[in-house]
TORLONU-657095 format. One line per field, with one value per atom (N, C-alpha, C): atom name; residue number from 1; chain; residue in three letters; x, y, z. Coordinates in Angstrom, 1 decimal, decimal comma. Example, Ala and Ser with C-alpha at 12.3 -4.5 7.8 and 13.67 -1.06 7.14 Angstrom:
at = (N;CA;C;N;CA;C) .
i = (1;1;1;2;2;2) .
ch = (A;A;A;A;A;A) .
aa = (ALA;ALA;ALA;SER;SER;SER) .
xx = (13,2;12,3;13,2;12,8;13,7;12,9) .
yy = (-5,7;-4,5;-3,3;-2,2;-1,1;0,0) .
zz = (7,8;7,8;7,8;7,1;7,1;7,9) .
***
This chain:
at = (N;CA;C;N;CA;C;N;CA;C;N;CA;C;N;CA;C;N;CA;C;N;CA;C;N;CA;C;N;CA;C;N;CA;C;N;CA;C;N;CA;C;N;CA;C;N;CA;C;N;CA;C;N;CA;C;N;CA;C;N;CA;C;N;CA;C;N;CA;C;N;CA;C;N;CA;C;N;CA;C;N;CA;C;N;CA;C;N;CA;C;N;CA;C;N;CA;C;N;CA;C;N;CA;C;N;CA;C;N;CA;C;N;CA;C;N;CA;C;N;CA;C;N;CA;C;N;CA;C;N;CA;C;N;CA;C;N;CA;C;N;CA;C;N;CA;C;N;CA;C;N;CA;C;N;CA;C;N;CA;C;N;CA;C;N;CA;C;N;CA;C;N;CA;C;N;CA;C;N;CA;C;N;CA;C;N;CA;C;N;CA;C;N;CA;C;N;CA;C;N;CA;C;N;CA;C;N;CA;C;N;CA;C;N;CA;C;N;CA;C;N;CA;C;N;CA;C;N;CA;C;N;CA;C;N;CA;C;N;CA;C;N;CA;C;N;CA;C;N;CA;C;N;CA;C;N;CA;C;N;CA;C;N;CA;C;N;CA;C;N;CA;C;N;CA;C;N;CA;C;N;CA;C;N;CA;C;N;CA;C;N;CA;C;N;CA;C;N;CA;C;N;CA;C;N;CA;C;N;CA;C;N;CA;C;N;CA;C;N;CA;C;N;CA;C;N;CA;C;N;CA;C;N;CA;C;N;CA;C;N;CA;C;N;CA;C;N;CA;C;N;CA;C;N;CA;C;N;CA;C;N;CA;C;N;CA;C;N;CA;C;N;CA;C;N;CA;C;N;CA;C;N;CA;C;N;CA;C;N;CA;C;N;CA;C;N;CA;C;N;CA;C;N;CA;C;N;CA;C;N;CA;C;N;CA;C;N;CA;C;N;CA;C;N;CA;C;N;CA;C;N;CA;C;N;CA;C;N;CA;C;N;CA;C;N;CA;C;N;CA;C;N;CA;C;N;CA;C;N;CA;C;N;CA;C;N;CA;C;N;CA;C;N;CA;C;N;CA;C;N;CA;C;N;CA;C;N;CA;C;N;CA;C;N;CA;C;N;CA;C;N;CA;C;N;CA;C;N;CA;C;N;CA;C;N;CA;C;N;CA;C;N;CA;C;N;CA;C;N;CA;C;N;CA;C;N;CA;C;N;CA;C;N;CA;C;N;CA;C;N;CA;C;N;CA;C;N;CA;C;N;CA;C;N;CA;C;N;CA;C;N;CA;C;N;CA;C;N;CA;C;N;CA;C;N;CA;C;N;CA;C;N;CA;C;N;CA;C) .
i = (1;1;1;2;2;2;3;3;3;4;4;4;5;5;5;6;6;6;7;7;7;8;8;8;9;9;9;10;10;10;11;11;11;12;12;12;13;13;13;14;14;14;15;15;15;16;16;16;17;17;17;18;18;18;19;19;19;20;20;20;21;21;21;22;22;22;23;23;23;24;24;24;25;25;25;26;26;26;27;27;27;28;28;28;29;29;29;30;30;30;31;31;31;32;32;32;33;33;33;34;34;34;35;35;35;36;36;36;37;37;37;38;38;38;39;39;39;40;40;40;41;41;41;42;42;42;43;43;43;44;44;44;45;45;45;46;46;46;47;47;47;48;48;48;49;49;49;50;50;50;51;51;51;52;52;52;53;53;53;54;54;54;55;55;55;56;56;56;57;57;57;58;58;58;59;59;59;60;60;60;61;61;61;62;62;62;63;63;63;64;64;64;65;65;65;66;66;66;67;67;67;68;68;68;69;69;69;70;70;70;71;71;71;72;72;72;73;73;73;74;74;74;75;75;75;76;76;76;77;77;77;78;78;78;79;79;79;80;80;80;81;81;81;82;82;82;83;83;83;84;84;84;85;85;85;86;86;86;87;87;87;88;88;88;89;89;89;90;90;90;91;91;91;92;92;92;93;93;93;94;94;94;95;95;95;96;96;96;97;97;97;98;98;98;99;99;99;100;100;100;101;101;101;102;102;102;103;103;103;104;104;104;105;105;105;106;106;106;107;107;107;108;108;108;109;109;109;110;110;110;111;111;111;112;112;112;113;113;113;114;114;114;115;115;115;116;116;116;117;117;117;118;118;118;119;119;119;120;120;120;121;121;121;122;122;122;123;123;123;124;124;124;125;125;125;126;126;126;127;127;127;128;128;128;129;129;129;130;130;130;131;131;131;132;132;132;133;133;133;134;134;134;135;135;135;136;136;136;137;137;137;138;138;138;139;139;139;140;140;140;141;141;141;142;142;142;143;143;143;144;144;144;145;145;145;146;146;146;147;147;147;148;148;148;149;149;149;150;150;150;151;151;151;152;152;152;153;153;153;154;154;154;155;155;155;156;156;156;157;157;157;158;158;158;159;159;159;160;160;160;161;161;161;162;162;162;163;163;163;164;164;164;165;165;165;166;166;166;167;167;167;168;168;168;169;169;169;170;170;170;171;171;171) .
ch = (A;A;A;A;A;A;A;A;A;A;A;A;A;A;A;A;A;A;A;A;A;A;A;A;A;A;A;A;A;A;A;A;A;A;A;A;A;A;A;A;A;A;A;A;A;A;A;A;A;A;A;A;A;A;A;A;A;A;A;A;A;A;A;A;A;A;A;A;A;A;A;A;A;A;A;A;A;A;A;A;A;A;A;A;A;A;A;A;A;A;A;A;A;A;A;A;A;A;A;A;A;A;A;A;A;A;A;A;A;A;A;A;A;A;A;A;A;A;A;A;A;A;A;A;A;A;A;A;A;A;A;A;A;A;A;A;A;A;A;A;A;A;A;A;A;A;A;A;A;A;A;A;A;A;A;A;A;A;A;A;A;A;A;A;A;A;A;A;A;A;A;A;A;A;A;A;A;A;A;A;A;A;A;A;A;A;A;A;A;A;A;A;A;A;A;A;A;A;A;A;A;A;A;A;A;A;A;A;A;A;A;A;A;A;A;A;A;A;A;A;A;A;A;A;A;A;A;A;A;A;A;A;A;A;A;A;A;A;A;A;A;A;A;A;A;A;A;A;A;A;A;A;A;A;A;A;A;A;A;A;A;A;A;A;A;A;A;A;A;A;A;A;A;A;A;A;A;A;A;A;A;A;A;A;A;A;A;A;A;A;A;A;A;A;A;A;A;A;A;A;A;A;A;A;A;A;A;A;A;A;A;A;A;A;A;A;A;A;A;A;A;A;A;A;A;A;A;A;A;A;A;A;A;A;A;A;A;A;A;A;A;A;A;A;A;A;A;A;A;A;A;A;A;A;A;A;A;A;A;A;A;A;A;A;A;A;A;A;A;A;A;A;A;A;A;A;A;A;A;A;A;A;A;A;A;A;A;A;A;A;A;A;A;A;A;A;A;A;A;A;A;A;A;A;A;A;A;A;A;A;A;A;A;A;A;A;A;A;A;A;A;A;A;A;A;A;A;A;A;A;A;A;A;A;A;A;A;A;A;A;A;A;A;A;A;A;A;A;A;A;A;A;A;A;A;A;A;A;A;A;A;A;A;A;A;A;A;A;A;A;A;A;A;A;A;A;A;A;A;A;A;A;A;A;A;A;A;A;A;A;A;A;A;A;A;A;A;A;A;A;A;A;A;A;A;A;A;A;A;A;A;A;A) .
aa = (MET;MET;MET;VAL;VAL;VAL;ALA;ALA;ALA;VAL;VAL;VAL;VAL;VAL;VAL;ASN;ASN;ASN;TYR;TYR;TYR;LEU;LEU;LEU;TYR;TYR;TYR;PRO;PRO;PRO;PRO;PRO;PRO;ALA;ALA;ALA;GLN;GLN;GLN;PHE;PHE;PHE;ARG;ARG;ARG;HIS;HIS;HIS;THR;THR;THR;HIS;HIS;HIS;LEU;LEU;LEU;GLN;GLN;GLN;THR;THR;THR;HIS;HIS;HIS;TYR;TYR;TYR;LYS;LYS;LYS;ARG;ARG;ARG;THR;THR;THR;ALA;ALA;ALA;ASP;ASP;ASP;MET;MET;MET;THR;THR;THR;HIS;HIS;HIS;ILE;ILE;ILE;LEU;LEU;LEU;ILE;ILE;ILE;LEU;LEU;LEU;ASN;ASN;ASN;GLY;GLY;GLY;PRO;PRO;PRO;ASN;ASN;ASN;LEU;LEU;LEU;ASN;ASN;ASN;LEU;LEU;LEU;LEU;LEU;LEU;GLY;GLY;GLY;THR;THR;THR;ARG;ARG;ARG;GLN;GLN;GLN;PRO;PRO;PRO;GLU;GLU;GLU;THR;THR;THR;TYR;TYR;TYR;GLY;GLY;GLY;THR;THR;THR;ILE;ILE;ILE;THR;THR;THR;LEU;LEU;LEU;SER;SER;SER;ASP;ASP;ASP;ILE;ILE;ILE;GLU;GLU;GLU;SER;SER;SER;MET;MET;MET;CYS;CYS;CYS;ALA;ALA;ALA;ARG;ARG;ARG;GLU;GLU;GLU;ALA;ALA;ALA;GLY;GLY;GLY;GLN;GLN;GLN;LEU;LEU;LEU;GLY;GLY;GLY;VAL;VAL;VAL;THR;THR;THR;PHE;PHE;PHE;GLU;GLU;GLU;PHE;PHE;PHE;GLU;GLU;GLU;GLN;GLN;GLN;SER;SER;SER;ASN;ASN;ASN;HIS;HIS;HIS;GLU;GLU;GLU;GLY;GLY;GLY;ALA;ALA;ALA;LEU;LEU;LEU;ILE;ILE;ILE;ASP;ASP;ASP;HIS;HIS;HIS;ILE;ILE;ILE;HIS;HIS;HIS;ASP;ASP;ASP;THR;THR;THR;LYS;LYS;LYS;ALA;ALA;ALA;GLN;GLN;GLN;GLY;GLY;GLY;ILE;ILE;ILE;ILE;ILE;ILE;LEU;LEU;LEU;ASN;ASN;ASN;ALA;ALA;ALA;GLY;GLY;GLY;ALA;ALA;ALA;TYR;TYR;TYR;THR;THR;THR;HIS;HIS;HIS;THR;THR;THR;SER;SER;SER;ILE;ILE;ILE;ALA;ALA;ALA;ILE;ILE;ILE;MET;MET;MET;ASP;ASP;ASP;ALA;ALA;ALA;LEU;LEU;LEU;SER;SER;SER;SER;SER;SER;VAL;VAL;VAL;ASN;ASN;ASN;LYS;LYS;LYS;PRO;PRO;PRO;VAL;VAL;VAL;LEU;LEU;LEU;GLU;GLU;GLU;LEU;LEU;LEU;HIS;HIS;HIS;LEU;LEU;LEU;SER;SER;SER;ASN;ASN;ASN;VAL;VAL;VAL;TYR;TYR;TYR;GLN;GLN;GLN;ARG;ARG;ARG;GLU;GLU;GLU;ASP;ASP;ASP;PHE;PHE;PHE;ARG;ARG;ARG;GLN;GLN;GLN;HIS;HIS;HIS;SER;SER;SER;TYR;TYR;TYR;ILE;ILE;ILE;SER;SER;SER;LYS;LYS;LYS;VAL;VAL;VAL;ALA;ALA;ALA;PHE;PHE;PHE;ALA;ALA;ALA;MET;MET;MET;ILE;ILE;ILE;CYS;CYS;CYS;GLY;GLY;GLY;LEU;LEU;LEU;GLY;GLY;GLY;ALA;ALA;ALA;SER;SER;SER;GLY;GLY;GLY;TYR;TYR;TYR;PRO;PRO;PRO;ILE;ILE;ILE;ALA;ALA;ALA;MET;MET;MET;ARG;ARG;ARG;ALA;ALA;ALA;MET;MET;MET;SER;SER;SER;GLU;GLU;GLU;HIS;HIS;HIS;LEU;LEU;LEU;ALA;ALA;ALA;LEU;LEU;LEU) .
xx = (84,6;85,8;85,6;86,5;86,4;87,6;87,3;88,4;88,7;90,0;90,4;91,0;90,5;91,1;91,6;92,8;93,3;93,2;92,6;92,4;93,4;94,0;94,8;94,0;94,3;93,6;93,9;92,9;93,1;93,8;94,4;95,0;94,0;94,4;93,5;92,4;92,7;91,7;90,6;90,8;89,7;88,9;89,4;88,7;87,3;86,3;85,0;84,7;83,8;83,4;82,0;81,2;79,7;79,2;77,9;77,3;77,1;77,0;76,8;78,0;79,2;80,4;80,8;81,2;81,8;83,3;84,0;85,5;86,1;87,1;87,9;88,7;88,7;89,3;90,1;91,0;91,7;91,0;91,3;90,6;90,8;92,0;92,3;91,9;91,3;90,9;89,5;89,3;88,1;87,1;85,9;84,9;83,7;83,2;82,1;81,0;79,8;78,6;78,2;78,1;77,5;76,2;75,1;73,7;73,0;72,4;71,7;70,2;69,3;67,9;67,2;65,9;65,1;65,4;65,3;65,5;66,9;67,9;69,3;69,8;69,2;69,5;69,3;68,5;68,2;69,1;70,1;71,1;71,7;71,9;72,4;71,3;70,0;68,9;67,8;67,7;66,6;67,0;66,2;66,4;67,8;68,5;69,9;70,2;69,2;69,3;69,5;69,0;69,1;70,2;70,4;71,3;72,5;72,5;73,7;73,5;74,6;74,5;75,4;76,0;76,8;75,9;76,3;75,5;75,9;75,1;75,5;76,7;76,9;78,1;79,3;79,2;80,3;80,6;79,6;79,8;80,5;80,1;80,8;82,3;82,6;84,0;84,8;84,1;84,7;85,0;84,1;84,3;85,4;85,5;86,6;88,0;88,1;89,3;89,6;88,6;88,8;89,2;88,5;88,8;90,3;90,8;92,2;93,1;92,8;93,6;93,5;92,4;92,2;92,6;92,7;93,1;91,9;90,7;89,5;88,8;87,8;87,0;85,6;84,7;83,3;82,4;81,1;80,0;79,3;78,8;78,0;76,7;75,6;74,3;73,3;72,3;71,1;69,9;68,8;67,5;66,4;65,4;64,2;63,2;63,5;62,6;63,1;62,2;62,5;63,0;62,3;62,7;64,1;64,4;65,7;66,8;66,6;67,5;67,7;66,6;66,7;67,5;67,3;68,0;69,5;69,9;71,3;71,9;71,1;71,6;71,7;70,8;70,9;72,0;72,2;73,2;74,6;74,9;76,2;77,2;78,4;79,5;80,4;80,0;80,8;80,8;81,9;82,0;81,2;80,9;80,2;79,3;78,2;77,2;77,1;77,3;77,0;75,7;74,7;73,4;72,9;72,6;71,8;70,4;69,5;68,2;67,2;67,6;66,7;65,4;64,3;63,0;62,7;63,3;63,0;63,6;64,5;65,1;64,0;63,0;61,9;60,7;60,7;59,5;59,7;60,9;61,0;61,5;60,6;60,9;61,5;61,1;61,6;63,1;63,6;65,0;65,8;65,2;65,8;66,0;64,9;65,0;66,0;66,1;67,1;68,5;68,8;70,1;70,4;69,4;69,6;69,9;69,3;69,4;70,7;71,5;72,8;73,9;73,7;74,8;76,1;76,0;77,1;77,0;78,2;78,1;77,5;76,6;75,9;76,3;76,6;76,7;75,7;74,8;73,8;74,3;73,9;74,5;73,4;73,4;72,5;73,3;72,9;73,5;73,2;71,9;71,4;71,4;71,3;71,2;69,7;69,3;67,9;67,3;68,1;67,6;67,3;67,6;67,2;66,1;65,5;64,4;63,1;62,2;60,8;60,9;59,9;59,9;59,9;59,2;59,1;60,5;61,4;62,7;63,7;63,2;64,1;64,0;63,1;63,0;63,7;64,5;65,2;65,1;64,6;64,6;66,0;66,8;68,1;69,0;68,9;69,7;69,7;68,6;68,4;69,4;69,9;70,8;72,2;72,4;73,6;74,6;75,9;76,9;77,2;76,8;77,1;76,2;76,0;75,3;76,1;76,2;76,8;75,7;75,5;74,5;74,9;74,5;74,7;76,0;76,8;78,1;78,0;76,8;76,7;77,5;78,0;78,7;79,9;80,5;81,8;81,5;80,3;80,0;80,3;80,3;80,6;82,0;83,0;84,4;84,7;84,1;84,2;83,6;82,4;81,8;82,6;83,3;84,1;85,3;85,9;87,0;86,5;85,4;84,8;84,5;83,9;83,6;84,9;85,9;87,2;87,8;87,8;88,4;87,6;86,3;85,4;85,7;85,8;86,0;87,4;88,4;89,7;89,8;88,8;88,8;88,9) .
yy = (-25,2;-25,9;-27,4;-28,1;-29,6;-30,2;-31,1;-31,8;-33,1;-33,4;-34,6;-35,5;-36,7;-37,7;-38,9;-39,3;-40,5;-41,7;-42,8;-43,9;-45,0;-45,6;-46,8;-48,0;-49,1;-50,3;-50,9;-51,3;-51,8;-53,1;-53,3;-54,6;-55,7;-57,0;-58,1;-58,2;-58,0;-58,2;-57,2;-56,1;-55,1;-55,2;-56,1;-56,2;-56,8;-56,3;-56,8;-57,8;-58,7;-59,7;-59,5;-59,0;-58,8;-57,9;-57,5;-56,6;-57,4;-56,7;-57,2;-58,0;-57,6;-58,3;-57,8;-58,7;-58,4;-58,7;-57,7;-57,8;-58,3;-59,1;-59,6;-58,5;-58,4;-57,2;-57,7;-56,9;-57,2;-56,3;-56,7;-56,1;-54,6;-54,1;-52,7;-51,8;-52,4;-51,7;-51,0;-49,8;-49,2;-49,9;-50,1;-50,8;-49,9;-49,7;-48,8;-49,6;-49,3;-49,8;-48,7;-49,1;-48,2;-48,8;-48,1;-48,7;-47,9;-48,5;-47,9;-48,3;-47,3;-47,6;-47,9;-47,7;-48,1;-47,4;-48,2;-47,8;-47,6;-47,6;-47,4;-48,6;-49,8;-50,9;-50,6;-49,6;-49,2;-48,2;-47,8;-46,8;-47,2;-46,3;-46,5;-46,5;-46,9;-46,8;-45,9;-45,7;-44,9;-43,4;-42,6;-41,2;-40,7;-41,1;-40,8;-39,3;-38,5;-37,0;-36,5;-37,3;-36,9;-37,6;-38,9;-39,8;-40,2;-39,9;-40,3;-41,8;-42,3;-43,6;-44,6;-44,2;-45,1;-46,1;-47,3;-48,3;-48,4;-49,1;-49,3;-50,2;-51,1;-52,0;-51,1;-50,1;-49,2;-48,4;-48,0;-47,2;-48,1;-49,3;-50,2;-50,4;-50,5;-50,5;-49,3;-48,1;-46,9;-46,9;-47,4;-47,5;-48,5;-49,6;-50,5;-49,9;-49,1;-48,4;-47,4;-46,7;-45,7;-46,4;-47,6;-48,3;-48,8;-49,1;-49,5;-48,4;-47,2;-46,0;-45,6;-45,7;-45,3;-46,4;-47,6;-48,7;-49,1;-49,0;-49,4;-50,5;-51,1;-52,1;-51,6;-52,3;-51,8;-52,9;-52,7;-53,5;-52,6;-53,2;-52,4;-53,1;-52,5;-53,2;-52,3;-52,9;-52,2;-53,0;-52,3;-52,9;-51,9;-52,5;-51,7;-51,7;-52,4;-52,7;-52,0;-51,2;-50,5;-51,4;-52,5;-53,4;-54,0;-54,3;-54,9;-53,9;-52,6;-51,5;-51,4;-51,5;-51,4;-52,6;-53,8;-54,9;-54,8;-54,2;-53,9;-53,0;-52,0;-51,0;-51,6;-52,4;-53,1;-54,1;-54,8;-56,0;-55,6;-54,4;-54,1;-54,1;-54,5;-54,4;-53,2;-52,5;-51,3;-50,2;-49,4;-48,3;-47,1;-47,0;-45,9;-46,3;-45,5;-45,8;-44,7;-45,0;-44,0;-44,5;-43,6;-44,0;-43,1;-43,7;-43,1;-43,8;-43,2;-43,9;-43,7;-43,0;-42,7;-42,0;-42,4;-41,7;-41,9;-42,9;-43,1;-42,0;-41,2;-40,1;-39,1;-39,0;-38,0;-38,5;-39,8;-40,4;-41,3;-41,8;-42,9;-42,5;-42,4;-42,2;-43,5;-44,6;-45,9;-46,0;-45,6;-45,7;-44,7;-43,5;-42,5;-43,1;-43,7;-44,3;-45,5;-46,3;-47,4;-46,8;-45,7;-45,1;-44,5;-43,9;-43,4;-44,5;-45,7;-46,8;-47,5;-47,4;-48,1;-47,3;-46,0;-45,1;-45,2;-45,0;-45,0;-43,7;-43,1;-42,0;-42,3;-41,4;-41,5;-40,4;-40,7;-39,7;-39,9;-38,9;-38,9;-38,6;-39,4;-39,2;-39,2;-38,3;-38,3;-38,0;-38,7;-38,5;-37,1;-36,7;-35,5;-34,4;-33,2;-32,1;-32,0;-32,5;-32,6;-31,2;-30,2;-28,8;-28,1;-28,8;-28,2;-29,1;-29,9;-30,8;-30,4;-31,3;-31,0;-30,7;-29,9;-29,4;-30,5;-31,6;-32,7;-33,4;-33,3;-33,9;-33,0;-31,9;-31,0;-31,2;-32,2;-32,5;-33,9;-34,0;-35,3;-35,7;-36,9;-37,5;-37,9;-38,3;-38,8;-37,7;-36,5;-35,4;-35,2;-35,5;-35,3;-36,1;-37,2;-38,1;-38,2;-37,5;-37,6;-36,5;-36,7;-35,7;-34,8;-35,3;-34,6;-35,1;-34,3;-34,7;-34,3;-35,2;-34,9;-35,1;-34,1;-34,3;-33,5;-34,0;-33,3;-33,6;-34,5;-34,8;-36,0;-36,6;-37,8;-39,0;-39,9;-41,1;-40,7;-39,6;-39,1;-38,8;-38,7;-38,5;-39,7;-40,9;-42,1;-42,1;-42,0;-42,0;-40,8;-39,7;-38,5;-38,8;-39,5;-39,8;-40,8;-41,8;-42,7;-42,0;-41,1;-40,3;-39,5;-38,8;-38,0;-38,9;-40,1;-41,0;-41,5;-41,9;-42,3;-41,3;-40,0;-38,9;-38,7;-38,7;-38,5;-39,6;-40,8;-41,9;-41,9;-41,2;-41,0;-39,9;-39,1;-38,0;-38,5) .
zz = (201,8;202,2;202,1;201,5;201,4;202,1;203,0;203,7;203,0;202,8;202,1;203,2;203,3;204,2;203,4;203,7;203,1;204,0;203,5;204,4;204,0;205,0;204,8;205,0;204,2;204,4;205,8;206,5;207,9;208,0;209,1;209,4;209,2;209,0;208,8;209,8;211,1;212,1;212,0;211,3;211,1;209,8;208,9;207,6;207,8;207,1;207,3;206,1;206,4;205,3;205,0;205,9;205,6;206,7;206,5;207,5;208,8;209,8;211,2;211,6;211,2;211,6;213,0;213,8;215,1;215,1;215,4;215,2;216,5;216,3;217,5;218,1;219,4;220,0;221,2;221,6;222,9;224,0;225,2;226,3;226,4;226,0;226,1;224,9;223,9;222,7;222,9;222,4;222,4;221,4;221,9;221,0;220,9;219,7;219,3;218,6;219,0;218,3;217,3;216,0;215,0;214,6;215,0;214,8;213,8;212,9;211,8;211,8;211,7;211,8;210,4;210,4;209,3;208,0;206,9;205,5;205,2;206,1;205,7;205,0;205,0;204,2;202,7;202,4;201,0;200,5;201,2;200,7;199,4;198,5;197,2;196,1;196,6;195,7;196,2;197,5;198,0;198,0;197,3;197,2;197,1;196,0;195,8;195,8;195,5;195,5;196,9;197,9;199,3;200,0;199,8;200,5;199,7;198,4;197,6;197,1;196,4;195,8;196,6;197,6;198,4;199,2;199,3;200,0;201,5;202,3;203,7;203,8;202,9;202,9;202,6;201,7;201,4;202,7;203,4;204,6;205,7;205,8;206,7;206,3;205,1;204,6;205,0;204,9;205,3;206,8;207,6;209,0;209,4;208,6;208,9;208,6;207,6;207,3;208,5;208,9;210,0;211,3;211,6;212,8;212,8;211,6;211,5;211,8;211,4;211,6;213,1;213,7;215,1;216,1;215,6;216,6;217,4;216,9;217,6;216,9;217,6;217,0;217,0;216,2;216,1;215,7;216,1;215,6;214,6;213,5;212,6;212,4;212,8;212,8;212,1;211,5;210,9;211,2;211,5;211,6;211,3;210,7;210,4;211,5;212,6;213,7;215,0;215,6;216,8;217,9;218,1;219,2;219,0;217,8;217,5;217,8;217,4;217,7;219,2;220,0;221,4;222,0;221,5;221,9;221,7;220,5;220,3;221,3;221,6;222,6;224,0;224,4;225,7;225,7;224,6;224,6;224,3;223,8;223,4;224,5;224,2;225,2;224,8;223,8;223,3;224,4;224,4;225,3;224,8;223,5;223,0;221,8;221,6;220,5;219,6;218,3;217,2;216,6;216,6;216,2;215,1;213,9;212,9;213,0;213,7;214,0;212,9;211,8;210,7;211,2;210,7;211,1;212,6;213,3;214,7;215,5;214,9;215,6;216,1;215,3;215,5;216,2;216,5;217,0;218,2;218,4;219,4;220,8;221,7;223,1;223,6;223,1;223,6;223,3;222,1;221,8;222,7;222,9;223,8;225,2;225,7;227,0;227,1;226,0;226,0;226,1;225,3;225,3;226,7;227,4;228,7;229,7;229,5;230,5;230,5;229,4;229,3;229,8;230,0;230,5;229,7;228,4;227,5;226,7;226,3;225,4;224,1;223,6;222,3;221,4;220,2;219,1;218,1;217,9;216,9;215,5;214,5;213,2;212,1;211,2;210,0;208,7;207,7;206,4;205,8;205,9;205,4;206,5;206,1;207,0;207,4;208,5;208,9;209,1;209,3;209,5;208,2;207,1;205,7;205,1;205,9;205,5;206,1;206,1;206,6;208,1;208,5;209,9;210,9;210,7;211,6;211,8;210,9;211,0;211,9;212,3;213,1;214,6;215,0;216,4;216,5;217,6;217,8;219,3;219,5;220,8;221,2;220,2;220,4;220,9;220,4;220,8;222,3;222,9;224,4;225,2;224,6;225,3;224,7;223,6;222,9;223,3;223,3;223,6;222,4;221,2;219,9;218,8;217,8;216,6;215,4;214,4;213,1;212,0;211,2;210,2;208,9;207,8;206,5;205,8;206,3;205,7;204,8;204,7;203,9;204,6;203,8;204,3;205,0;204,7;205,3;206,8;207,2;208,6;209,5;208,9;209,7;210,2;209,4;210,0;210,9;210,5;211,4;212,8;212,8;214,0;214,8;214,1;214,8;215,5;214,8;215,4;216,6;216,4;217,5;218,8;218,5;219,6;220,3;219,5;220,0;220,9;220,4;221,2;222,5;222,4;223,5;224,6;224,2;225,1;225,8;225,1;225,6;226,7;226,8;227,8;229,2) .
***
């Protein structure tokens, strides 16, 4: 079964101009941090048979369109460094965090602890189906602190995760 989603171009305040954009928001708007871990900056060229040919910038544009539809704002960040990811987690003013931690999913107790310490809902996200890959990828420290996980939907998982986070925050 294939789901078709039509995206409307977002209002001007939601349009992105570059990665790591911080969107102007009003006090009553839901704000989400979308955090991307190591090697995701190489999307489009890295293992296209596993991750596809879409780039991280393309994914950010998809998120901007979804934010416009949902009436939310978001930060979109990427780092190859564990400490920088932890700093984003500690410093965010977002109400919820969507995290594609990449390989740190399977190794980083420090990121798990950072997520636990900020007391915000976390949604774990992966482009590929980690359960169809190597055994070591089937263990997640992030899942221990996440309310949900989305995997195997490719780039389409990002707007789906935004919708899920927005609905979770509205509960």
